[in-house]
Short mmCIF file of the C-alpha atoms (twelve columns), coordinates in Angstrom:
data_MODEL
# 
_entry.id   MODEL 
# 
loop_
_atom_site.group_PDB 
_atom_site.id 
_atom_site.type_symbol 
_atom_site.label_atom_id 
_atom_site.label_alt_id 
_atom_site.label_comp_id 
_atom_site.label_asym_id 
_atom_site.label_seq_id 
_atom_site.Cartn_x 
_atom_site.Cartn_y 
_atom_site.Cartn_z 
_atom_site.pdbx_PDB_model_num 
ATOM 1   C CA . UNK A 1   0.360   40.617  -13.816 1 
ATOM 2   C CA . UNK A 2   -3.295  41.826  -13.695 1 
ATOM 3   C CA . UNK A 3   -3.323  41.011  -9.883  1 
ATOM 4   C CA . UNK A 4   -0.146  43.047  -9.324  1 
ATOM 5   C CA . UNK A 5   -1.380  46.025  -11.310 1 
ATOM 6   C CA . UNK A 6   -4.658  45.848  -9.377  1 
ATOM 7   C CA . UNK A 7   -2.831  45.860  -5.936  1 
ATOM 8   C CA . UNK A 8   -0.625  48.820  -7.072  1 
ATOM 9   C CA . UNK A 9   -3.737  50.725  -8.097  1 
ATOM 10  C CA . UNK A 10  -5.149  50.277  -4.507  1 
ATOM 11  C CA . UNK A 11  -2.039  51.014  -2.476  1 
ATOM 12  C CA . UNK A 12  -3.822  54.127  -1.244  1 
ATOM 13  C CA . UNK A 13  -6.285  51.919  0.402   1 
ATOM 14  C CA . UNK A 14  -4.253  49.525  2.759   1 
ATOM 15  C CA . UNK A 15  -7.258  47.407  3.971   1 
ATOM 16  C CA . UNK A 16  -8.417  46.845  0.372   1 
ATOM 17  C CA . UNK A 17  -4.784  45.889  -0.590  1 
ATOM 18  C CA . UNK A 18  -4.576  43.467  2.218   1 
ATOM 19  C CA . UNK A 19  -7.675  41.812  1.398   1 
ATOM 20  C CA . UNK A 20  -6.620  41.376  -2.294  1 
ATOM 21  C CA . UNK A 21  -3.304  39.873  -1.024  1 
ATOM 22  C CA . UNK A 22  -5.215  37.496  1.289   1 
ATOM 23  C CA . UNK A 23  -7.420  36.359  -1.667  1 
ATOM 24  C CA . UNK A 24  -4.517  35.910  -3.970  1 
ATOM 25  C CA . UNK A 25  -2.751  33.755  -1.327  1 
ATOM 26  C CA . UNK A 26  -5.879  31.675  -0.744  1 
ATOM 27  C CA . UNK A 27  -6.418  31.077  -4.349  1 
ATOM 28  C CA . UNK A 28  -2.694  30.105  -4.913  1 
ATOM 29  C CA . UNK A 29  -2.799  27.792  -1.755  1 
ATOM 30  C CA . UNK A 30  -5.821  26.052  -3.111  1 
ATOM 31  C CA . UNK A 31  -4.336  25.631  -6.482  1 
ATOM 32  C CA . UNK A 32  -1.156  24.126  -4.987  1 
ATOM 33  C CA . UNK A 33  -3.102  21.755  -2.886  1 
ATOM 34  C CA . UNK A 34  -5.182  20.550  -5.954  1 
ATOM 35  C CA . UNK A 35  -2.105  20.076  -8.084  1 
ATOM 36  C CA . UNK A 36  -0.162  18.234  -5.424  1 
ATOM 37  C CA . UNK A 37  -3.166  15.953  -4.775  1 
ATOM 38  C CA . UNK A 38  -3.665  15.301  -8.533  1 
ATOM 39  C CA . UNK A 39  -0.046  14.429  -8.894  1 
ATOM 40  C CA . UNK A 40  0.008   12.185  -6.018  1 
ATOM 41  C CA . UNK A 41  -3.037  10.350  -7.181  1 
ATOM 42  C CA . UNK A 42  -1.670  9.847   -10.688 1 
ATOM 43  C CA . UNK A 43  1.417   8.377   -9.046  1 
ATOM 44  C CA . UNK A 44  -0.597  6.056   -6.954  1 
ATOM 45  C CA . UNK A 45  -2.524  4.651   -10.094 1 
ATOM 46  C CA . UNK A 46  0.956   4.310   -11.856 1 
ATOM 47  C CA . UNK A 47  2.259   2.082   -9.178  1 
ATOM 48  C CA . UNK A 48  -0.708  0.039   -9.105  1 
ATOM 49  C CA . UNK A 49  -0.490  -0.493  -12.949 1 
ATOM 50  C CA . UNK A 50  3.212   -1.114  -12.848 1 
ATOM 51  C CA . UNK A 51  4.570   -4.547  -14.030 1 
ATOM 52  C CA . UNK A 52  5.145   -5.394  -10.269 1 
ATOM 53  C CA . UNK A 53  2.044   -3.623  -8.961  1 
ATOM 54  C CA . UNK A 54  -0.594  -5.151  -6.894  1 
ATOM 55  C CA . UNK A 55  -2.910  -5.614  -9.989  1 
ATOM 56  C CA . UNK A 56  -0.486  -8.260  -11.207 1 
ATOM 57  C CA . UNK A 57  -0.628  -10.554 -8.112  1 
ATOM 58  C CA . UNK A 58  -2.601  -13.529 -9.279  1 
ATOM 59  C CA . UNK A 59  -1.672  -16.304 -6.817  1 
ATOM 60  C CA . UNK A 60  -0.388  -17.186 -3.284  1 
ATOM 61  C CA . UNK A 61  0.492   -20.808 -2.475  1 
ATOM 62  C CA . UNK A 62  1.616   -22.059 0.866   1 
ATOM 63  C CA . UNK A 63  4.594   -24.435 0.700   1 
ATOM 64  C CA . UNK A 64  4.771   -27.705 2.638   1 
ATOM 65  C CA . UNK A 65  7.992   -29.044 4.045   1 
ATOM 66  C CA . UNK A 66  9.966   -30.930 1.369   1 
ATOM 67  C CA . UNK A 67  9.435   -30.675 -2.360  1 
ATOM 68  C CA . UNK A 68  6.851   -28.608 -4.018  1 
ATOM 69  C CA . UNK A 69  6.653   -28.935 -7.765  1 
ATOM 70  C CA . UNK A 70  5.202   -25.996 -9.593  1 
ATOM 71  C CA . UNK A 71  3.971   -25.003 -13.139 1 
ATOM 72  C CA . UNK A 72  0.762   -24.641 -15.048 1 
ATOM 73  C CA . UNK A 73  0.173   -28.371 -15.442 1 
ATOM 74  C CA . UNK A 74  -2.412  -30.017 -13.354 1 
ATOM 75  C CA . UNK A 75  0.314   -32.521 -12.398 1 
ATOM 76  C CA . UNK A 76  2.030   -30.170 -10.143 1 
ATOM 77  C CA . UNK A 77  1.769   -29.605 -6.442  1 
ATOM 78  C CA . UNK A 78  1.345   -25.862 -7.118  1 
ATOM 79  C CA . UNK A 79  -0.730  -25.081 -10.195 1 
ATOM 80  C CA . UNK A 80  -0.235  -21.573 -11.729 1 
ATOM 81  C CA . UNK A 81  -2.829  -19.729 -13.718 1 
ATOM 82  C CA . UNK A 82  -3.559  -21.359 -17.106 1 
ATOM 83  C CA . UNK A 83  -1.348  -20.172 -19.929 1 
ATOM 84  C CA . UNK A 84  0.842   -18.080 -17.643 1 
ATOM 85  C CA . UNK A 85  4.031   -20.220 -17.904 1 
ATOM 86  C CA . UNK A 86  5.616   -23.680 -18.647 1 
ATOM 87  C CA . UNK A 87  3.764   -26.794 -17.552 1 
ATOM 88  C CA . UNK A 88  6.539   -27.528 -15.046 1 
ATOM 89  C CA . UNK A 89  8.915   -24.828 -13.933 1 
ATOM 90  C CA . UNK A 90  10.774  -26.639 -11.228 1 
ATOM 91  C CA . UNK A 91  10.659  -27.627 -7.564  1 
ATOM 92  C CA . UNK A 92  10.696  -25.376 -4.439  1 
ATOM 93  C CA . UNK A 93  12.394  -27.528 -1.689  1 
ATOM 94  C CA . UNK A 94  11.497  -26.255 1.862   1 
ATOM 95  C CA . UNK A 95  13.818  -27.640 4.483   1 
ATOM 96  C CA . UNK A 96  14.338  -25.994 7.953   1 
ATOM 97  C CA . UNK A 97  13.484  -22.483 7.009   1 
ATOM 98  C CA . UNK A 98  15.445  -22.402 3.792   1 
ATOM 99  C CA . UNK A 99  13.712  -22.589 0.285   1 
ATOM 100 C CA . UNK A 100 15.729  -23.909 -2.596  1 
ATOM 101 C CA . UNK A 101 14.650  -23.510 -6.219  1 
ATOM 102 C CA . UNK A 102 15.542  -26.348 -8.646  1 
ATOM 103 C CA . UNK A 103 14.797  -25.376 -12.173 1 
ATOM 104 C CA . UNK A 104 13.504  -28.044 -14.599 1 
ATOM 105 C CA . UNK A 105 15.420  -28.944 -17.762 1 
ATOM 106 C CA . UNK A 106 14.999  -26.565 -20.769 1 
ATOM 107 C CA . UNK A 107 13.297  -23.843 -18.676 1 
ATOM 108 C CA . UNK A 108 14.884  -20.336 -18.476 1 
ATOM 109 C CA . UNK A 109 14.554  -18.846 -14.951 1 
ATOM 110 C CA . UNK A 110 16.436  -15.565 -14.086 1 
ATOM 111 C CA . UNK A 111 17.277  -13.941 -10.833 1 
ATOM 112 C CA . UNK A 112 18.509  -10.334 -11.031 1 
ATOM 113 C CA . UNK A 113 18.652  -10.781 -14.790 1 
ATOM 114 C CA . UNK A 114 20.909  -13.752 -14.556 1 
ATOM 115 C CA . UNK A 115 19.961  -17.290 -15.579 1 
ATOM 116 C CA . UNK A 116 19.826  -19.866 -12.672 1 
ATOM 117 C CA . UNK A 117 19.563  -23.574 -12.186 1 
ATOM 118 C CA . UNK A 118 19.660  -23.693 -8.400  1 
ATOM 119 C CA . UNK A 119 18.601  -20.734 -6.215  1 
ATOM 120 C CA . UNK A 120 18.750  -20.854 -2.338  1 
ATOM 121 C CA . UNK A 121 16.342  -18.377 -0.616  1 
ATOM 122 C CA . UNK A 122 17.196  -17.509 3.008   1 
ATOM 123 C CA . UNK A 123 15.277  -14.906 5.062   1 
ATOM 124 C CA . UNK A 124 17.246  -12.256 6.854   1 
ATOM 125 C CA . UNK A 125 14.964  -10.460 9.301   1 
ATOM 126 C CA . UNK A 126 12.244  -8.671  7.254   1 
ATOM 127 C CA . UNK A 127 14.293  -8.782  4.126   1 
ATOM 128 C CA . UNK A 128 12.698  -10.944 1.608   1 
ATOM 129 C CA . UNK A 129 14.719  -13.031 -0.901  1 
ATOM 130 C CA . UNK A 130 15.151  -11.682 -4.511  1 
ATOM 131 C CA . UNK A 131 12.214  -12.755 -6.778  1 
ATOM 132 C CA . UNK A 132 12.829  -15.125 -9.887  1 
ATOM 133 C CA . UNK A 133 11.407  -14.501 -13.407 1 
ATOM 134 C CA . UNK A 134 10.056  -16.989 -15.920 1 
ATOM 135 C CA . UNK A 135 8.395   -15.538 -18.981 1 
ATOM 136 C CA . UNK A 136 5.726   -12.863 -17.929 1 
ATOM 137 C CA . UNK A 137 5.701   -14.272 -14.315 1 
ATOM 138 C CA . UNK A 138 7.509   -12.707 -11.254 1 
ATOM 139 C CA . UNK A 139 7.590   -15.365 -8.538  1 
ATOM 140 C CA . UNK A 140 8.562   -14.510 -4.903  1 
ATOM 141 C CA . UNK A 141 8.963   -16.756 -1.842  1 
ATOM 142 C CA . UNK A 142 7.564   -14.881 1.255   1 
ATOM 143 C CA . UNK A 143 7.439   -15.609 4.750   1 
ATOM 144 C CA . UNK A 144 4.326   -14.902 6.926   1 
ATOM 145 C CA . UNK A 145 4.600   -16.050 10.633  1 
ATOM 146 C CA . UNK A 146 6.005   -19.575 10.444  1 
ATOM 147 C CA . UNK A 147 4.705   -20.214 6.978   1 
ATOM 148 C CA . UNK A 148 6.464   -19.843 3.604   1 
ATOM 149 C CA . UNK A 149 4.564   -19.023 0.495   1 
ATOM 150 C CA . UNK A 150 4.987   -18.632 -3.264  1 
ATOM 151 C CA . UNK A 151 3.559   -15.266 -4.456  1 
ATOM 152 C CA . UNK A 152 2.774   -15.041 -8.165  1 
ATOM 153 C CA . UNK A 153 2.775   -11.823 -10.076 1 
ATOM 154 C CA . UNK A 154 1.688   -11.851 -13.785 1 
ATOM 155 C CA . UNK A 155 2.255   -8.818  -15.739 1 
ATOM 156 C CA . UNK A 156 -0.450  -9.986  -18.235 1 
ATOM 157 C CA . UNK A 157 -3.042  -10.549 -15.492 1 
ATOM 158 C CA . UNK A 158 -6.740  -9.888  -16.131 1 
ATOM 159 C CA . UNK A 159 -6.927  -7.384  -13.248 1 
ATOM 160 C CA . UNK A 160 -3.948  -5.402  -14.825 1 
ATOM 161 C CA . UNK A 161 -5.566  -5.557  -18.204 1 
ATOM 162 C CA . UNK A 162 -8.983  -4.381  -17.253 1 
ATOM 163 C CA . UNK A 163 -7.959  -1.789  -14.753 1 
ATOM 164 C CA . UNK A 164 -10.190 1.331   -15.355 1 
ATOM 165 C CA . UNK A 165 -8.746  3.584   -12.778 1 
ATOM 166 C CA . UNK A 166 -9.442  4.538   -9.132  1 
ATOM 167 C CA . UNK A 167 -12.303 6.601   -7.701  1 
ATOM 168 C CA . UNK A 168 -11.875 9.168   -4.966  1 
ATOM 169 C CA . UNK A 169 -13.797 11.540  -2.697  1 
ATOM 170 C CA . UNK A 170 -13.383 15.209  -3.843  1 
ATOM 171 C CA . UNK A 171 -10.033 16.568  -2.561  1 
ATOM 172 C CA . UNK A 172 -10.649 18.991  0.351   1 
ATOM 173 C CA . UNK A 173 -8.059  20.939  2.380   1 
ATOM 174 C CA . UNK A 174 -10.157 20.497  5.614   1 
ATOM 175 C CA . UNK A 175 -9.080  16.845  5.659   1 
ATOM 176 C CA . UNK A 176 -5.396  17.804  5.695   1 
ATOM 177 C CA . UNK A 177 -4.661  18.250  9.349   1 
ATOM 178 C CA . UNK A 178 -1.572  18.671  11.563  1 
ATOM 179 C CA . UNK A 179 -1.442  16.221  14.361  1 
ATOM 180 C CA . UNK A 180 0.598   16.371  17.573  1 
ATOM 181 C CA . UNK A 181 3.069   13.524  18.088  1 
ATOM 182 C CA . UNK A 182 2.996   12.149  21.651  1 
ATOM 183 C CA . UNK A 183 6.081   9.854   21.938  1 
ATOM 184 C CA . UNK A 184 6.408   6.754   24.113  1 
ATOM 185 C CA . UNK A 185 9.551   6.607   26.218  1 
ATOM 186 C CA . UNK A 186 10.615  3.668   24.099  1 
ATOM 187 C CA . UNK A 187 8.882   2.377   20.909  1 
ATOM 188 C CA . UNK A 188 6.174   -0.113  21.859  1 
ATOM 189 C CA . UNK A 189 5.813   -3.503  20.095  1 
ATOM 190 C CA . UNK A 190 2.133   -3.971  19.307  1 
ATOM 191 C CA . UNK A 191 0.475   -7.087  17.752  1 
ATOM 192 C CA . UNK A 192 -1.567  -6.542  14.611  1 
ATOM 193 C CA . UNK A 193 -3.611  -9.319  12.822  1 
ATOM 194 C CA . UNK A 194 -3.502  -9.684  9.071   1 
ATOM 195 C CA . UNK A 195 -6.312  -11.128 6.905   1 
ATOM 196 C CA . UNK A 196 -5.051  -14.680 7.040   1 
ATOM 197 C CA . UNK A 197 -4.995  -14.712 10.870  1 
ATOM 198 C CA . UNK A 198 -1.206  -14.227 11.449  1 
ATOM 199 C CA . UNK A 199 -0.118  -12.020 14.172  1 
ATOM 200 C CA . UNK A 200 2.330   -9.316  13.174  1 
ATOM 201 C CA . UNK A 201 4.623   -7.574  15.584  1 
ATOM 202 C CA . UNK A 202 5.150   -4.076  14.665  1 
ATOM 203 C CA . UNK A 203 6.652   -1.104  16.503  1 
ATOM 204 C CA . UNK A 204 4.674   1.970   17.317  1 
ATOM 205 C CA . UNK A 205 6.735   5.177   18.188  1 
ATOM 206 C CA . UNK A 206 3.870   7.062   19.875  1 
ATOM 207 C CA . UNK A 207 0.351   8.575   19.506  1 
ATOM 208 C CA . UNK A 208 -0.914  11.075  16.910  1 
ATOM 209 C CA . UNK A 209 -3.547  13.424  18.404  1 
ATOM 210 C CA . UNK A 210 -5.490  15.591  15.925  1 
ATOM 211 C CA . UNK A 211 -8.616  17.634  15.587  1 
ATOM 212 C CA . UNK A 212 -11.229 17.091  12.832  1 
ATOM 213 C CA . UNK A 213 -14.588 18.948  12.524  1 
ATOM 214 C CA . UNK A 214 -13.864 20.462  15.946  1 
ATOM 215 C CA . UNK A 215 -13.241 17.241  17.934  1 
ATOM 216 C CA . UNK A 216 -10.089 15.530  18.922  1 
ATOM 217 C CA . UNK A 217 -9.085  12.024  17.928  1 
ATOM 218 C CA . UNK A 218 -6.091  9.764   18.142  1 
ATOM 219 C CA . UNK A 219 -4.338  7.233   16.065  1 
ATOM 220 C CA . UNK A 220 -1.597  4.860   16.717  1 
ATOM 221 C CA . UNK A 221 1.024   4.655   13.821  1 
ATOM 222 C CA . UNK A 222 3.745   2.023   13.181  1 
ATOM 223 C CA . UNK A 223 7.054   2.549   11.716  1 
ATOM 224 C CA . UNK A 224 7.480   1.675   7.901   1 
ATOM 225 C CA . UNK A 225 11.185  1.112   6.926   1 
ATOM 226 C CA . UNK A 226 12.294  3.632   9.300   1 
ATOM 227 C CA . UNK A 227 11.280  6.179   6.754   1 
ATOM 228 C CA . UNK A 228 7.450   6.744   7.230   1 
ATOM 229 C CA . UNK A 229 4.750   6.457   9.626   1 
ATOM 230 C CA . UNK A 230 2.253   3.804   8.537   1 
ATOM 231 C CA . UNK A 231 -1.297  4.320   9.900   1 
ATOM 232 C CA . UNK A 232 -3.907  1.391   9.487   1 
ATOM 233 C CA . UNK A 233 -7.248  2.780   10.273  1 
ATOM 234 C CA . UNK A 234 -10.908 2.148   9.808   1 
ATOM 235 C CA . UNK A 235 -13.727 4.742   10.024  1 
ATOM 236 C CA . UNK A 236 -17.467 4.888   9.464   1 
ATOM 237 C CA . UNK A 237 -17.243 4.826   5.759   1 
ATOM 238 C CA . UNK A 238 -15.961 1.379   5.878   1 
ATOM 239 C CA . UNK A 239 -18.122 -1.164  4.110   1 
ATOM 240 C CA . UNK A 240 -20.353 1.593   2.664   1 
ATOM 241 C CA . UNK A 241 -18.157 3.957   0.430   1 
ATOM 242 C CA . UNK A 242 -14.691 2.635   1.351   1 
ATOM 243 C CA . UNK A 243 -13.076 -0.699  1.593   1 
ATOM 244 C CA . UNK A 244 -14.716 -2.771  4.332   1 
ATOM 245 C CA . UNK A 245 -11.536 -3.668  6.359   1 
ATOM 246 C CA . UNK A 246 -10.198 -0.260  6.602   1 
ATOM 247 C CA . UNK A 247 -7.637  1.918   4.755   1 
ATOM 248 C CA . UNK A 248 -3.897  2.958   4.897   1 
ATOM 249 C CA . UNK A 249 -2.437  6.274   5.264   1 
ATOM 250 C CA . UNK A 250 1.226   7.168   5.181   1 
ATOM 251 C CA . UNK A 251 2.858   10.326  6.742   1 
ATOM 252 C CA . UNK A 252 6.325   11.738  7.187   1 
ATOM 253 C CA . UNK A 253 8.245   11.174  10.499  1 
ATOM 254 C CA . UNK A 254 7.539   13.660  13.173  1 
ATOM 255 C CA . UNK A 255 9.291   17.111  12.885  1 
ATOM 256 C CA . UNK A 256 9.248   19.489  15.925  1 
ATOM 257 C CA . UNK A 257 6.600   17.286  17.379  1 
ATOM 258 C CA . UNK A 258 4.128   17.574  14.476  1 
ATOM 259 C CA . UNK A 259 2.793   15.267  11.834  1 
ATOM 260 C CA . UNK A 260 0.755   16.117  8.840   1 
ATOM 261 C CA . UNK A 261 -2.108  13.678  8.081   1 
ATOM 262 C CA . UNK A 262 -3.532  14.206  4.658   1 
ATOM 263 C CA . UNK A 263 -6.609  11.996  4.692   1 
ATOM 264 C CA . UNK A 264 -7.181  12.942  1.050   1 
ATOM 265 C CA . UNK A 265 -4.265  10.410  0.444   1 
ATOM 266 C CA . UNK A 266 -6.015  7.597   2.420   1 
ATOM 267 C CA . UNK A 267 -5.629  4.427   0.237   1 
ATOM 268 C CA . UNK A 268 -7.159  0.980   -0.200  1 
ATOM 269 C CA . UNK A 269 -4.840  -1.856  1.079   1 
ATOM 270 C CA . UNK A 270 -3.610  -4.329  -1.344  1 
ATOM 271 C CA . UNK A 271 -6.552  -6.758  -0.593  1 
ATOM 272 C CA . UNK A 272 -8.874  -4.428  -2.449  1 
ATOM 273 C CA . UNK A 273 -7.048  -5.259  -5.699  1 
ATOM 274 C CA . UNK A 274 -6.131  -8.983  -5.314  1 
ATOM 275 C CA . UNK A 275 -7.413  -11.974 -3.420  1 
ATOM 276 C CA . UNK A 276 -3.825  -13.082 -2.731  1 
ATOM 277 C CA . UNK A 277 -2.448  -10.311 -0.376  1 
ATOM 278 C CA . UNK A 278 -1.824  -10.535 3.316   1 
ATOM 279 C CA . UNK A 279 -3.003  -7.211  4.338   1 
ATOM 280 C CA . UNK A 280 -2.472  -6.115  8.008   1 
ATOM 281 C CA . UNK A 281 -5.774  -5.055  9.722   1 
ATOM 282 C CA . UNK A 282 -6.432  -1.903  11.739  1 
ATOM 283 C CA . UNK A 283 -5.830  -2.331  15.557  1 
ATOM 284 C CA . UNK A 284 -8.879  -1.378  17.537  1 
ATOM 285 C CA . UNK A 285 -7.208  1.753   18.846  1 
ATOM 286 C CA . UNK A 286 -7.485  2.955   15.150  1 
ATOM 287 C CA . UNK A 287 -11.176 2.597   14.796  1 
ATOM 288 C CA . UNK A 288 -12.400 6.128   14.304  1 
ATOM 289 C CA . UNK A 289 -15.914 6.998   15.411  1 
ATOM 290 C CA . UNK A 290 -16.534 9.432   12.457  1 
ATOM 291 C CA . UNK A 291 -16.812 9.167   8.797   1 
ATOM 292 C CA . UNK A 292 -13.690 10.301  6.895   1 
ATOM 293 C CA . UNK A 293 -15.154 11.364  3.535   1 
ATOM 294 C CA . UNK A 294 -11.736 11.726  1.983   1 
ATOM 295 C CA . UNK A 295 -9.307  9.673   0.001   1 
ATOM 296 C CA . UNK A 296 -9.743  6.406   -2.058  1 
ATOM 297 C CA . UNK A 297 -13.256 5.065   -2.488  1 
ATOM 298 C CA . UNK A 298 -13.874 1.315   -2.586  1 
ATOM 299 C CA . UNK A 299 -12.495 -0.568  -5.674  1 
ATOM 300 C CA . UNK A 300 -14.819 -3.121  -7.182  1 
ATOM 301 C CA . UNK A 301 -12.673 -6.151  -7.700  1 
ATOM 302 C CA . UNK A 302 -14.652 -8.280  -10.203 1 
ATOM 303 C CA . UNK A 303 -13.358 -11.673 -8.950  1 
ATOM 304 C CA . UNK A 304 -14.962 -10.850 -5.540  1 
ATOM 305 C CA . UNK A 305 -18.441 -10.679 -7.036  1 
ATOM 306 C CA . UNK A 306 -18.237 -14.119 -8.570  1 
# 
């Protein structure tokens, strides 16, 4: 109200009025940017802290062909974290690319909230089988390359209990840039390595060309669930103030040949929060020769220091 009254009083001076309007717009835009950034960061932390967030991942075990017994007892083929569940939960039988769960007598295991005794898990393309629940554990069978593994999530994990929050560079509008999208004639299949040495085949729709601090750079995105662009990149902050292997950035699909890249939302990969993730690594084309002083700072995982 005060700003409007001031503008009205100065209508006789168009230049002054215009300046006041410009200042008001700039203040409003800055306030909106800061609010949107804060809201996004709060959501990011909430997802990490959720019962199925990355802070709960407390184990990854590769299955061998045939029976794989699992539970917290030392007698099992797969030994789960102490105190996290029954001594023996059951058996995971791997045969010809199909994993079958057979639950031990007297143990309650649920899939989609329904008790199961036997549960066959098949892999349909990129779709993973439904997880199964026992006590505080959510267990998932995953496929990486030609290997099958058991991923363990524990909602009572130490990492989740002791999480103190994320750290960030100050949010700055200068790190929110609009990139030109240069499409390929057809999406190109590119090979990206992950942290365990597997080769991942992912599709890139084109290149993103953008200017930052007066210089032009390019990034090669891949497609995430046909809904987002997924950019795996590394810059000169890596291993200093940010996660050593690189960071992730998501963006909306191109619109009118443009893509907004907000590096204030650059985030650590799951491997920053658990030793049991299989994160894809940045391709060489996404090594930026500059420091991106924006987004998420390195997270100090306690178990890495031991």
